[in-house]
Backbone bond lengths (Angstrom), bond angles and torsions (degrees), N, CA, C in turn:
res aa  C-N    CA-C-N  psi(-1)  N-CA   C-N-CA  omega(-1)  CA-C   N-CA-C  phi
1 M - - - 1.456 - - 1.532 109.67 -
2 P 1.361 117.67 145.55 1.465 119.34 177.32 1.514 111.92 -61.07
3 A 1.324 115.76 141.97 1.455 122.06 175.44 1.517 108.36 -104.81
4 S 1.319 117.15 135.86 1.457 121.60 -177.63 1.519 110.96 -92.36
5 L 1.329 115.15 155.50 1.450 122.28 177.16 1.516 108.44 -108.38
6 P 1.338 119.39 123.93 1.463 120.81 178.35 1.523 110.99 -58.75
7 A 1.331 116.38 143.53 1.459 121.61 -175.34 1.524 111.87 -56.30
8 Q 1.324 116.99 -38.24 1.467 118.99 -177.04 1.517 112.35 -69.00
9 D 1.332 117.72 -16.81 1.463 121.91 178.89 1.522 112.45 -104.35
10 D 1.321 116.65 14.16 1.460 121.88 -173.67 1.525 109.52 -112.76
11 P 1.327 118.18 97.62 1.462 120.43 -173.32 1.523 114.41 -66.30
12 G 1.334 118.30 -22.16 1.462 119.99 -178.28 1.508 114.50 -98.09
13 A 1.327 117.69 6.56 1.463 120.88 -172.63 1.525 112.81 -61.59
14 A 1.328 117.64 -33.87 1.468 120.18 -175.61 1.523 112.46 -62.74
15 L 1.314 118.08 -25.54 1.460 121.44 179.63 1.520 112.62 -78.33
16 F 1.338 117.04 -17.11 1.464 121.32 -174.69 1.530 110.87 -134.91
17 P 1.328 118.29 65.26 1.462 119.52 179.83 1.528 111.34 -59.79
18 G 1.323 115.52 135.31 1.460 121.04 179.60 1.513 114.68 86.93
19 F 1.329 117.70 -4.26 1.461 120.89 178.62 1.530 109.39 -95.01
20 A 1.326 115.84 145.99 1.459 121.67 177.67 1.522 110.10 -95.72
21 S 1.318 116.62 145.36 1.457 122.82 178.48 1.523 109.03 -106.31
22 Q 1.338 116.67 133.21 1.459 121.15 -174.85 1.522 111.23 -140.09
23 F 1.333 115.14 158.17 1.457 122.92 171.57 1.518 108.32 -123.56
24 V 1.329 116.41 135.07 1.464 121.79 179.07 1.526 108.00 -127.93
25 E 1.323 116.92 128.95 1.463 121.41 175.57 1.523 108.66 -78.03
26 T 1.319 116.43 118.84 1.454 121.62 -176.67 1.526 113.06 -108.85
27 A 1.318 116.83 -11.27 1.466 123.80 177.27 1.518 106.14 -161.75
28 P 1.319 118.14 161.42 1.467 119.11 179.10 1.529 111.54 -54.99
29 G 1.309 115.52 120.80 1.452 120.70 178.89 1.517 115.49 78.13
30 V 1.321 118.31 6.52 1.466 121.93 -178.47 1.521 109.20 -121.56
31 R 1.330 115.01 120.85 1.462 121.17 175.65 1.530 109.02 -118.10
32 I 1.319 115.13 133.27 1.455 121.42 177.71 1.521 108.91 -102.05
33 H 1.331 114.92 129.62 1.453 120.71 176.87 1.525 109.54 -89.17
34 A 1.316 115.69 135.45 1.464 120.77 179.02 1.513 109.75 -143.39
35 R 1.313 114.32 158.75 1.460 122.03 175.47 1.522 107.02 -125.42
36 S 1.307 117.97 136.92 1.459 120.02 -176.05 1.524 111.06 -134.89
37 G 1.329 114.21 151.03 1.453 120.56 178.87 1.516 110.32 179.53
38 G 1.323 116.36 172.31 1.456 121.62 179.45 1.509 112.81 94.57
39 E 1.326 115.24 -176.85 1.459 122.20 -178.53 1.515 109.79 -140.71
40 G 1.330 115.50 145.41 1.454 120.52 178.11 1.514 111.16 120.96
41 P 1.335 117.17 -166.44 1.465 120.30 179.70 1.525 110.76 -63.44
42 P 1.329 117.36 151.69 1.466 120.23 -174.57 1.524 113.11 -74.15
43 L 1.337 114.51 141.97 1.463 123.15 177.39 1.516 107.97 -136.92
44 L 1.321 116.14 120.02 1.462 122.98 178.05 1.516 109.17 -92.58
45 L 1.329 117.03 129.67 1.466 122.90 179.34 1.524 109.12 -114.78
46 L 1.342 115.84 127.77 1.459 121.84 -176.55 1.522 110.29 -124.71
47 H 1.318 116.14 131.54 1.461 124.01 -175.95 1.520 111.60 -89.23
48 G 1.335 114.92 178.79 1.459 121.12 176.68 1.515 112.69 -120.49
49 H 1.319 115.04 -167.04 1.464 124.80 -178.27 1.528 109.21 -89.14
50 P 1.304 119.27 142.04 1.473 129.45 -3.92 1.524 110.79 -101.20
51 Q 1.334 115.98 46.25 1.456 121.35 -167.77 1.528 112.62 -106.49
52 T 1.317 115.74 -164.19 1.461 123.89 178.14 1.526 107.47 -138.50
53 H 1.327 115.70 -174.44 1.471 119.46 178.27 1.521 112.64 -60.70
54 A 1.342 117.90 -11.37 1.465 120.86 -179.68 1.527 112.56 -62.38
55 I 1.332 118.82 -14.77 1.464 119.66 179.57 1.520 112.80 -59.19
56 W 1.316 117.34 -21.59 1.461 120.93 -172.27 1.525 113.50 -90.21
57 H 1.326 118.71 5.70 1.466 119.20 -169.56 1.523 113.08 -64.52
58 R 1.335 118.77 -24.41 1.468 120.12 -179.24 1.524 113.32 -85.40
59 V 1.317 117.92 -19.58 1.471 120.19 -179.82 1.518 112.59 -108.47
60 A 1.325 118.25 -16.70 1.465 121.09 -176.89 1.524 113.20 -59.92
61 P 1.339 120.92 -42.57 1.478 118.71 -178.44 1.528 113.26 -58.25
62 T 1.332 117.48 -40.79 1.465 119.78 178.67 1.521 111.09 -72.84
63 L 1.323 117.60 -44.75 1.466 120.06 179.36 1.519 111.70 -61.11
64 A 1.332 116.96 -33.95 1.471 120.87 -177.96 1.520 112.31 -68.71
65 Q 1.310 117.69 -14.95 1.463 120.53 174.94 1.525 111.90 -75.57
66 H 1.331 116.04 -15.10 1.466 121.31 -174.39 1.522 113.50 -121.53
67 F 1.345 116.96 -21.50 1.462 121.10 -172.59 1.523 110.99 -137.19
68 T 1.319 115.12 155.44 1.456 121.18 163.40 1.522 106.46 -84.57
69 L 1.318 116.10 110.78 1.455 121.53 -173.70 1.524 111.56 -90.98
70 V 1.320 115.67 140.74 1.462 122.74 168.83 1.522 106.09 -125.77
71 L 1.329 115.93 112.97 1.456 122.73 -178.56 1.525 107.20 -106.31
72 A 1.309 117.18 110.42 1.461 120.97 -172.04 1.520 111.67 -106.83
73 D 1.334 115.81 149.74 1.463 122.32 165.17 1.527 107.40 -92.69
74 L 1.312 116.85 124.96 1.453 120.62 177.82 1.532 111.17 -61.83
75 R 1.310 115.79 153.65 1.465 121.31 170.08 1.535 109.20 -50.39
76 G 1.336 116.69 130.93 1.455 121.14 -179.33 1.514 114.10 90.81
77 Y 1.320 117.88 -7.89 1.463 122.72 -175.66 1.522 110.89 -125.19
78 G 1.333 115.52 160.23 1.451 120.83 172.81 1.512 112.25 55.29
79 D 1.324 116.08 -133.47 1.461 121.50 -179.74 1.520 112.53 -100.85
80 S 1.323 117.53 11.24 1.464 120.49 173.24 1.527 109.87 -78.29
81 S 1.329 115.96 165.49 1.461 120.98 -179.16 1.518 111.50 -65.04
82 K 1.330 113.72 154.00 1.460 121.47 -177.77 1.527 108.63 -132.36
83 P 1.330 117.19 71.82 1.473 119.29 -177.55 1.519 112.04 -66.32
84 A 1.321 115.68 156.35 1.461 120.70 174.93 1.522 109.17 -63.92
85 G 1.324 116.58 136.94 1.448 120.45 -178.63 1.519 112.43 -70.71
86 K 1.321 115.79 147.10 1.456 121.59 175.32 1.526 109.73 -83.05
87 A 1.321 115.45 167.70 1.464 119.97 -175.97 1.520 111.95 -58.27
88 D 1.336 117.92 -36.17 1.463 120.79 179.68 1.520 112.11 -97.27
89 H 1.352 116.41 5.25 1.471 123.44 177.87 1.531 112.44 63.77
90 A 1.344 116.77 18.82 1.466 120.06 -175.31 1.517 112.77 -63.65
91 N 1.339 117.22 -29.01 1.464 117.04 -179.05 1.523 112.55 -79.36
92 Y 1.336 117.28 3.11 1.469 121.76 167.82 1.534 110.48 -121.83
93 S 1.324 116.44 13.79 1.460 118.58 174.39 1.521 108.85 -63.62
94 K 1.318 116.31 155.42 1.460 118.83 177.43 1.530 109.83 -65.86
95 R 1.319 117.38 -24.90 1.468 119.90 174.94 1.527 110.70 -63.51
96 T 1.321 117.27 -45.39 1.457 120.93 178.99 1.521 111.24 -69.39
97 M 1.329 117.20 -41.92 1.458 120.42 179.75 1.524 111.41 -66.78
98 A 1.337 116.85 -33.87 1.461 120.55 175.03 1.522 111.17 -66.17
99 L 1.335 116.47 -39.67 1.459 119.64 177.85 1.524 111.07 -63.87
100 D 1.343 117.20 -35.73 1.465 119.83 172.21 1.525 110.53 -52.92
101 M 1.327 116.09 -46.75 1.461 120.19 -175.32 1.522 111.97 -71.32
102 R 1.313 116.19 -36.02 1.480 119.35 176.30 1.524 109.78 -62.39
103 R 1.324 116.97 -44.57 1.460 120.57 -178.84 1.522 111.71 -70.81
104 L 1.321 116.69 -35.00 1.463 120.26 175.02 1.522 110.04 -59.53
105 M 1.312 116.52 -49.60 1.466 119.54 -177.49 1.529 111.38 -66.36
106 Q 1.316 117.23 -37.62 1.465 119.60 175.88 1.518 111.13 -61.83
107 A 1.324 116.77 -43.20 1.464 120.67 -179.54 1.520 111.77 -63.48
108 L 1.329 116.68 -29.29 1.461 120.84 179.51 1.519 112.17 -91.20
109 G 1.340 116.95 5.03 1.456 121.14 173.44 1.513 115.21 89.86
110 H 1.352 117.54 18.80 1.463 120.75 -176.50 1.523 109.75 -113.95
111 G 1.333 116.55 103.87 1.454 120.36 -178.93 1.513 113.54 -81.64
112 R 1.322 116.37 -28.80 1.463 121.53 -179.78 1.526 108.01 -140.42
113 F 1.325 117.29 138.37 1.452 119.99 -169.69 1.528 110.00 -159.34
114 A 1.317 115.54 161.36 1.462 121.96 171.63 1.519 109.09 -94.36
115 V 1.332 115.98 164.11 1.461 121.21 -177.59 1.523 109.57 -133.66
116 L 1.318 115.04 133.47 1.467 123.87 170.56 1.518 106.11 -119.86
117 A 1.332 117.87 119.82 1.463 119.48 -169.02 1.520 111.37 -143.84
118 H 1.330 114.43 144.14 1.457 122.26 -178.46 1.527 110.84 -118.27
119 D 1.334 117.00 138.36 1.455 121.84 165.44 1.539 110.88 56.49
120 R 1.338 118.96 -123.79 1.467 120.59 -178.72 1.524 111.17 -58.80
121 G 1.324 116.26 -36.94 1.459 119.58 178.27 1.514 112.23 -61.96
122 A 1.342 116.93 -33.06 1.454 119.69 177.67 1.524 111.23 -70.00
123 R 1.326 117.34 -29.29 1.472 119.79 175.25 1.533 110.17 -69.48
124 V 1.318 116.42 -37.71 1.467 120.21 173.38 1.528 109.79 -64.80
125 A 1.331 116.50 -41.99 1.467 119.96 -179.73 1.522 111.59 -62.99
126 H 1.330 117.41 -38.00 1.464 121.10 177.13 1.528 110.24 -58.27
127 R 1.333 116.23 -48.82 1.465 119.46 -179.84 1.523 111.28 -67.58
128 L 1.319 117.25 -37.21 1.469 121.65 177.49 1.523 110.41 -58.58
129 A 1.333 116.76 -43.25 1.457 120.66 -177.96 1.518 112.75 -71.98
130 V 1.336 117.59 -25.70 1.462 120.95 176.09 1.526 110.48 -79.18
131 D 1.332 116.08 -50.86 1.463 120.42 -173.35 1.520 113.26 -77.34
132 H 1.322 117.13 -26.70 1.473 121.73 -175.95 1.525 108.54 -130.85
133 A 1.322 115.14 55.01 1.461 120.46 -173.91 1.523 112.42 -58.78
134 E 1.322 115.77 -31.86 1.470 119.27 -178.28 1.519 112.34 -68.30
135 A 1.325 117.14 -19.11 1.468 121.09 -176.26 1.524 113.01 -93.01
136 V 1.330 117.99 -21.83 1.467 121.17 -171.92 1.527 109.50 -106.02
137 S 1.323 116.12 120.89 1.461 120.71 -176.99 1.519 112.60 -86.61
138 R 1.319 117.92 -40.81 1.464 123.16 178.55 1.512 109.46 -163.72
139 L 1.344 116.06 161.33 1.460 120.20 -173.96 1.520 111.16 -136.09
140 V 1.326 115.00 143.56 1.455 122.23 166.35 1.525 106.78 -118.25
141 M 1.338 116.24 122.15 1.463 122.85 -175.56 1.520 108.33 -111.63
142 L 1.326 117.32 126.16 1.456 121.99 -173.80 1.521 112.84 -108.08
143 D 1.301 115.29 116.89 1.461 126.01 169.37 1.520 114.44 57.53
144 I 1.310 115.46 46.24 1.462 120.23 167.75 1.528 109.65 -140.96
145 A 1.301 115.53 157.58 1.456 123.52 158.13 1.526 105.96 -106.33
146 P 1.329 119.06 162.98 1.463 119.78 179.74 1.532 111.83 -54.41
147 T 1.321 115.93 144.07 1.460 121.72 -174.38 1.526 112.49 -55.38
148 L 1.309 116.58 -46.75 1.464 120.36 -177.71 1.524 110.82 -60.83
149 A 1.315 117.25 -42.42 1.463 120.48 179.28 1.520 110.94 -62.59
150 M 1.317 117.13 -40.19 1.462 120.26 -176.90 1.521 111.21 -69.12
151 Y 1.332 117.65 -40.71 1.463 119.18 177.50 1.527 111.36 -68.91
152 E 1.317 117.53 -41.83 1.463 119.79 -176.37 1.526 112.54 -72.46
153 Q 1.328 116.77 -18.63 1.465 120.58 -179.44 1.532 112.01 -111.99
154 T 1.315 117.25 19.94 1.464 120.02 -178.98 1.523 110.76 -59.64
155 S 1.317 113.95 127.61 1.462 122.28 177.80 1.526 108.92 -115.76
156 E 1.323 116.24 173.40 1.453 119.24 176.38 1.527 110.78 -61.84
157 A 1.323 117.04 -41.36 1.466 120.25 -179.33 1.522 110.79 -62.03
158 F 1.335 116.68 -42.32 1.458 119.58 178.88 1.519 111.07 -66.81
159 A 1.326 117.42 -44.20 1.466 120.68 -178.42 1.523 111.17 -62.23
160 R 1.310 118.05 -37.20 1.460 120.56 177.86 1.530 111.02 -68.43
161 A 1.322 116.84 -40.85 1.459 120.36 -177.94 1.519 112.45 -74.80
162 Y 1.317 116.47 -37.65 1.469 121.43 -178.29 1.531 109.38 -108.36
163 W 1.314 115.22 48.05 1.464 121.49 -179.11 1.523 112.37 -54.59
164 H 1.348 115.65 -31.81 1.466 118.68 -176.10 1.536 111.81 -65.46
165 W 1.341 118.31 -25.43 1.461 120.17 176.53 1.529 110.68 -57.89
166 F 1.309 116.32 -36.56 1.458 121.39 -172.57 1.527 111.73 -96.29
167 F 1.307 116.95 -21.71 1.462 122.42 172.20 1.523 111.08 -72.89
168 L 1.330 117.17 -46.96 1.460 120.76 -173.30 1.525 113.15 -69.82
169 I 1.325 118.15 -22.69 1.471 119.76 -178.27 1.521 112.73 -85.77
170 Q 1.324 117.67 -1.25 1.469 119.40 177.59 1.530 109.55 -63.89
171 P 1.327 117.71 149.89 1.465 119.79 -176.94 1.526 112.18 -58.78
172 A 1.330 114.68 144.30 1.467 120.71 175.48 1.529 108.64 -63.76
173 P 1.332 116.39 148.05 1.466 127.67 6.00 1.521 113.93 -105.91
174 L 1.340 118.62 20.96 1.465 119.32 -173.19 1.536 112.53 -58.02
175 P 1.336 120.22 -58.77 1.463 117.28 -177.20 1.525 112.58 -66.26
176 E 1.336 116.80 -35.35 1.466 119.30 177.68 1.522 111.17 -58.78
177 R 1.324 115.93 -44.03 1.464 120.05 -177.83 1.527 111.18 -63.37
178 L 1.310 117.25 -40.13 1.451 120.55 -179.17 1.531 111.71 -70.33
179 I 1.329 117.27 -38.85 1.470 120.11 178.32 1.518 110.98 -67.16
180 T 1.322 116.81 -46.44 1.468 119.36 -176.37 1.522 112.40 -68.93
181 A 1.322 118.25 -16.61 1.462 120.00 176.55 1.525 111.47 -63.92
182 D 1.334 117.45 -31.01 1.466 121.10 179.06 1.532 108.79 -160.80
183 P 1.335 117.71 77.94 1.470 120.33 -176.18 1.521 113.66 -58.79
184 A 1.335 117.50 -37.92 1.469 119.85 -179.85 1.520 110.88 -63.81
185 A 1.329 116.71 -38.99 1.462 120.04 177.99 1.526 110.58 -65.30
186 Y 1.328 116.83 -37.44 1.468 119.61 177.51 1.526 110.36 -60.37
187 I 1.332 116.56 -45.48 1.466 120.63 177.97 1.526 110.06 -59.68
188 R 1.309 116.78 -48.96 1.464 119.94 -177.99 1.524 111.44 -62.04
189 D 1.327 116.88 -42.35 1.458 119.77 -176.52 1.529 112.12 -70.40
190 V 1.328 117.31 -45.74 1.466 120.13 -178.57 1.523 110.73 -65.60
191 M 1.317 116.85 -47.91 1.465 120.19 -176.23 1.525 111.82 -79.37
192 G 1.319 116.99 -36.37 1.452 120.15 -175.27 1.511 114.86 -74.90
193 R 1.334 117.99 -16.37 1.460 120.55 179.93 1.521 112.67 -87.46
194 R 1.318 117.41 -1.72 1.466 120.07 175.45 1.533 109.12 -74.04
195 S 1.319 116.88 178.54 1.457 121.92 -169.00 1.525 113.55 -60.88
196 A 1.338 118.41 -33.15 1.466 121.13 -174.65 1.522 113.35 -97.47
197 G 1.346 117.89 -2.11 1.453 119.75 -175.43 1.524 111.16 65.51
198 L 1.329 116.26 -154.11 1.472 120.82 -178.64 1.520 113.42 -92.84
199 A 1.319 116.99 -3.89 1.464 120.68 -174.54 1.532 114.35 -57.20
200 P 1.340 121.05 -35.83 1.467 119.19 -175.75 1.524 115.43 -71.66
201 F 1.325 118.40 -12.08 1.456 119.62 -167.82 1.525 112.17 -92.33
202 D 1.318 114.94 129.83 1.459 121.59 172.54 1.533 107.83 -59.67
203 P 1.328 118.37 132.07 1.471 119.46 -179.49 1.521 113.35 -56.29
204 R 1.336 117.37 -31.07 1.474 119.73 178.51 1.515 110.80 -68.36
205 A 1.326 116.94 -39.51 1.461 120.44 178.11 1.520 110.54 -68.58
206 L 1.320 116.99 -42.55 1.457 120.42 179.22 1.525 110.71 -61.78
207 A 1.321 116.16 -40.42 1.470 119.89 177.08 1.522 110.95 -63.81
208 E 1.321 116.72 -35.27 1.466 120.27 178.38 1.529 110.88 -67.68
209 Y 1.329 117.72 -40.19 1.463 120.03 177.81 1.529 110.39 -63.58
210 M 1.315 116.14 -39.91 1.459 120.17 179.82 1.521 111.12 -68.81
211 R 1.322 117.07 -40.22 1.470 120.09 177.28 1.526 110.37 -59.70
212 A 1.329 115.58 -47.67 1.463 119.82 -177.42 1.524 111.45 -65.81
213 A 1.335 116.83 -38.25 1.465 120.04 -179.38 1.515 112.10 -62.80
214 A 1.337 116.70 -27.72 1.465 120.93 -177.90 1.519 113.28 -87.18
215 L 1.337 118.56 -5.07 1.464 120.49 -179.58 1.531 110.26 -67.69
216 P 1.322 117.45 146.52 1.469 119.72 177.79 1.529 111.34 -56.36
217 G 1.300 116.28 130.61 1.461 121.27 176.82 1.510 115.14 92.18
218 T 1.341 118.45 -14.34 1.462 118.83 -177.15 1.524 111.55 -62.88
219 A 1.314 118.11 -46.69 1.467 120.23 -178.90 1.530 110.37 -56.52
220 H 1.325 116.34 -41.81 1.461 120.08 178.89 1.526 110.81 -66.74
221 G 1.328 117.01 -41.66 1.459 120.30 178.88 1.521 111.98 -60.58
222 L 1.337 117.29 -44.32 1.460 120.43 178.03 1.523 110.71 -58.77
223 C 1.322 115.93 -47.09 1.465 119.91 -178.53 1.519 111.71 -63.94
224 E 1.319 117.15 -42.26 1.463 119.91 -178.42 1.523 111.61 -65.37
225 D 1.322 117.30 -35.85 1.463 121.23 175.01 1.525 109.66 -55.81
226 Y 1.326 116.90 -48.71 1.458 120.78 -177.90 1.520 112.18 -73.87
227 R 1.339 117.46 -36.17 1.466 119.01 176.74 1.525 110.57 -61.29
228 A 1.315 116.36 -40.04 1.465 119.62 177.41 1.524 110.98 -63.48
229 S 1.332 116.64 -40.79 1.461 119.52 -177.42 1.522 112.32 -67.11
230 A 1.333 117.11 -28.08 1.458 120.71 179.57 1.522 112.00 -87.63
231 G 1.320 117.83 1.22 1.454 121.34 -176.49 1.510 112.41 -135.70
232 I 1.320 116.75 -92.62 1.461 120.82 -173.15 1.519 112.81 -62.96
233 D 1.328 117.78 -33.17 1.467 119.18 178.96 1.531 111.00 -64.55
234 L 1.321 117.15 -37.37 1.462 119.79 178.66 1.529 110.91 -65.84
235 L 1.325 116.56 -35.36 1.472 119.65 175.44 1.517 110.71 -61.98
236 H 1.332 116.39 -44.39 1.470 120.18 179.21 1.528 111.03 -64.87
237 D 1.332 116.74 -41.25 1.464 119.82 -178.98 1.524 111.33 -67.61
238 R 1.316 116.34 -39.48 1.475 118.72 178.72 1.530 110.82 -68.02
239 A 1.325 116.69 -35.16 1.468 119.63 176.71 1.523 110.31 -63.64
240 D 1.330 117.27 -39.38 1.469 120.06 175.87 1.526 110.41 -61.96
241 R 1.325 115.76 -45.40 1.468 119.49 -178.79 1.520 111.00 -62.95
242 D 1.315 116.20 -43.99 1.462 119.63 -179.02 1.521 111.96 -64.79
243 A 1.341 116.69 -33.31 1.465 121.11 -179.05 1.527 112.78 -87.60
244 G 1.333 116.73 -4.87 1.466 119.83 -179.18 1.515 113.88 74.72
245 R 1.342 117.06 20.58 1.473 119.52 178.50 1.524 109.77 -75.86
246 R 1.332 115.79 128.72 1.457 122.20 -178.88 1.528 110.46 -128.71
247 L 1.293 115.20 159.99 1.453 120.55 172.55 1.521 108.46 -79.48
248 N 1.321 116.40 128.44 1.459 120.60 179.83 1.522 112.87 -106.60
249 Q 1.319 117.22 -7.19 1.457 120.09 177.05 1.531 109.98 -74.57
250 P 1.332 117.81 150.51 1.463 118.96 170.65 1.531 110.18 -57.57
251 L 1.326 116.12 132.99 1.460 121.63 -176.07 1.530 108.91 -131.31
252 M 1.319 115.83 129.36 1.458 122.00 172.95 1.522 108.72 -110.68
253 A 1.321 116.44 126.48 1.461 122.11 175.22 1.523 108.41 -106.74
254 L 1.332 116.06 125.76 1.459 122.53 176.12 1.516 108.33 -124.48
255 W 1.324 116.65 139.07 1.456 118.85 -178.83 1.524 108.73 -145.45
256 G 1.326 114.99 161.55 1.455 120.85 -177.68 1.522 111.86 -81.04
257 A 1.325 116.75 128.60 1.459 121.01 179.45 1.522 112.24 -64.60
258 E 1.336 116.32 -20.90 1.458 120.49 -178.35 1.529 112.63 -102.07
259 G 1.325 117.64 10.92 1.449 120.91 -171.77 1.519 114.79 -105.56
260 V 1.319 114.25 -179.90 1.465 122.46 -176.65 1.519 111.85 -70.55
261 I 1.332 118.08 -35.69 1.468 120.53 179.50 1.522 110.40 -59.98
262 Q 1.324 116.20 -43.71 1.464 120.98 177.30 1.524 110.55 -62.75
263 R 1.322 116.72 -39.74 1.455 121.99 -173.09 1.530 112.76 -75.19
264 C 1.333 116.84 -35.18 1.469 120.35 -168.73 1.522 114.91 -110.37
265 F 1.330 118.21 -11.85 1.463 119.95 -174.45 1.535 110.38 -139.12
266 Y 1.324 115.31 173.12 1.462 122.91 171.56 1.529 106.45 -115.17
267 P 1.343 117.06 82.28 1.475 119.44 -167.57 1.521 114.29 -59.45
268 L 1.327 118.03 -40.15 1.460 118.54 -178.54 1.527 110.40 -64.45
269 A 1.315 116.99 -42.68 1.464 120.45 179.06 1.523 111.36 -65.03
270 E 1.335 116.72 -38.10 1.465 118.92 -179.68 1.520 111.56 -68.16
271 W 1.336 117.35 -38.14 1.468 118.70 176.64 1.527 111.29 -68.54
272 Q 1.325 117.06 -32.34 1.465 119.69 178.53 1.529 111.70 -68.17
273 R 1.325 117.19 -20.75 1.465 120.22 175.81 1.530 112.15 -70.79
274 V 1.337 117.30 -26.89 1.470 120.48 -173.82 1.524 112.90 -116.66
275 A 1.323 118.48 -4.85 1.462 121.59 -177.18 1.525 109.66 -136.66
276 S 1.315 115.98 150.78 1.464 121.42 -172.41 1.520 113.85 -93.43
277 D 1.322 117.66 -20.26 1.475 121.59 -172.30 1.525 107.68 -135.54
278 V 1.343 115.66 89.22 1.463 120.89 -169.76 1.524 110.74 -123.63
279 C 1.315 115.59 136.53 1.452 121.55 168.36 1.521 107.27 -137.59
280 G 1.328 117.75 171.93 1.451 118.33 177.41 1.501 112.85 159.65
281 Q 1.342 114.34 177.83 1.451 120.54 -176.55 1.523 109.84 -168.67
282 A 1.316 115.48 165.25 1.457 121.56 170.74 1.521 109.47 -83.84
283 L 1.327 116.58 145.46 1.453 122.67 175.76 1.524 109.40 -112.35
284 P 1.335 118.00 156.72 1.469 121.20 -173.73 1.526 112.52 -79.42
285 C 1.327 116.32 73.84 1.460 121.29 -177.04 1.517 108.77 -167.35
286 G 1.336 115.21 -174.62 1.445 121.34 173.96 1.512 111.44 -99.51
287 H 1.327 116.08 -141.84 1.465 121.67 -171.31 1.520 113.94 -71.41
288 Y 1.328 117.80 -39.15 1.468 121.29 -169.48 1.531 110.09 -90.43
289 I 1.319 115.87 69.92 1.456 123.24 -167.84 1.522 112.46 -57.38
290 A 1.326 117.85 -46.32 1.460 120.74 -174.41 1.519 112.63 -65.45
291 E 1.325 117.31 -21.88 1.458 121.15 179.41 1.522 112.45 -104.16
292 E 1.313 117.57 -28.81 1.461 120.76 179.52 1.520 112.48 -84.05
293 A 1.329 117.52 -37.16 1.465 121.22 -173.85 1.527 110.70 -140.30
294 P 1.351 117.44 60.54 1.470 119.27 -176.32 1.524 113.54 -61.83
295 E 1.327 118.06 -37.25 1.464 119.88 -179.01 1.526 110.75 -67.15
296 A 1.329 116.91 -42.88 1.470 120.35 178.49 1.523 110.95 -64.27
297 L 1.329 116.81 -39.34 1.461 120.42 177.57 1.519 111.05 -61.90
298 L 1.319 116.42 -47.55 1.465 119.84 -179.55 1.525 111.13 -63.22
299 A 1.325 117.15 -40.78 1.459 120.01 -178.87 1.524 111.60 -62.55
300 A 1.326 116.68 -35.94 1.465 120.29 -179.67 1.514 112.35 -82.72
301 A 1.346 116.61 -45.09 1.463 120.11 -168.85 1.514 113.91 -85.61
302 L 1.319 118.07 -32.79 1.466 119.25 -173.57 1.535 112.71 -62.04
303 P 1.335 119.75 -48.06 1.477 118.06 177.31 1.523 112.59 -60.48
304 F 1.321 116.55 -38.64 1.463 120.31 178.63 1.524 110.99 -63.55
305 L 1.326 116.78 -46.73 1.465 120.46 -178.64 1.528 111.37 -65.35
306 Q 1.304 116.40 -27.68 1.469 120.15 177.20 1.525 112.33 -82.77
307 G 1.321 115.75 -0.98 1.462 119.60 176.82 1.501 114.69 94.08
308 G 1.341 116.68 9.53 1.455 119.98 -177.22 1.507 114.27 -80.39
309 V 1.335 117.52 -12.44 1.465 122.15 179.00 1.519 107.85 -125.76
310 A 1.298 118.39 129.22 1.455 121.22 179.96 1.518 110.51 -101.78
């Protein structure tokens, strides 16, 4: 059964008034932290790197008028568990992280649900929709192209812009040691070097990202997420491609017109390679869509999530 966190012990509560904080055990020794609230059909929200579920604080009040929201911290991030990585990084594979989310939603009573996901969370959502197709009704993917496409099409421009992809996959403990030396600086540097700088971020949310980055094990969790994506996740994605497995759920891809995805890839075309029912567009912002352009995100995603766009 989910365990609740008392409000006085919940550092992120101020960003989500009226939402409950819970922990769900999804594997032996692994607990996923989530926040839930709202009314209506279930919608799972998944964040990216190097953030937490706090990214959704500007869109959650409106979404909660239409959906029962579950805002989760991915394994290795936020207040979720951060187990030591295995030699093949399988316990941070998107397959394992997707299973965390399937079990989280089952524990909260949601057998079938939609997903709104950003960045690393969207990579988990992709695997969730492949491995647990019966559970996922539709998806909105924010500012990514499929992982396999991005690795296979890596250019110099992409490698320079997404330097952290190649830094974080270095063998332990080199990147962990550098991150833990100054976690707040890591947050500022990674997020602040994007197109909009740090200006779009609520100081409370930024403080939450910095708090979470400094927790024991977070640096290792971040690295293991990326190590898995550069290894075992590619094996899983290639197996899907070889077997002709595609996403059949309606999928909306949204990306920032000022971001790296727009500059280096053709995201709509790449999603059409792996999914059968795709729509999408660029939004007037950079990478952190939910915080940079919450109104534009809601205008595009809400009708789709309600079933108004096929």
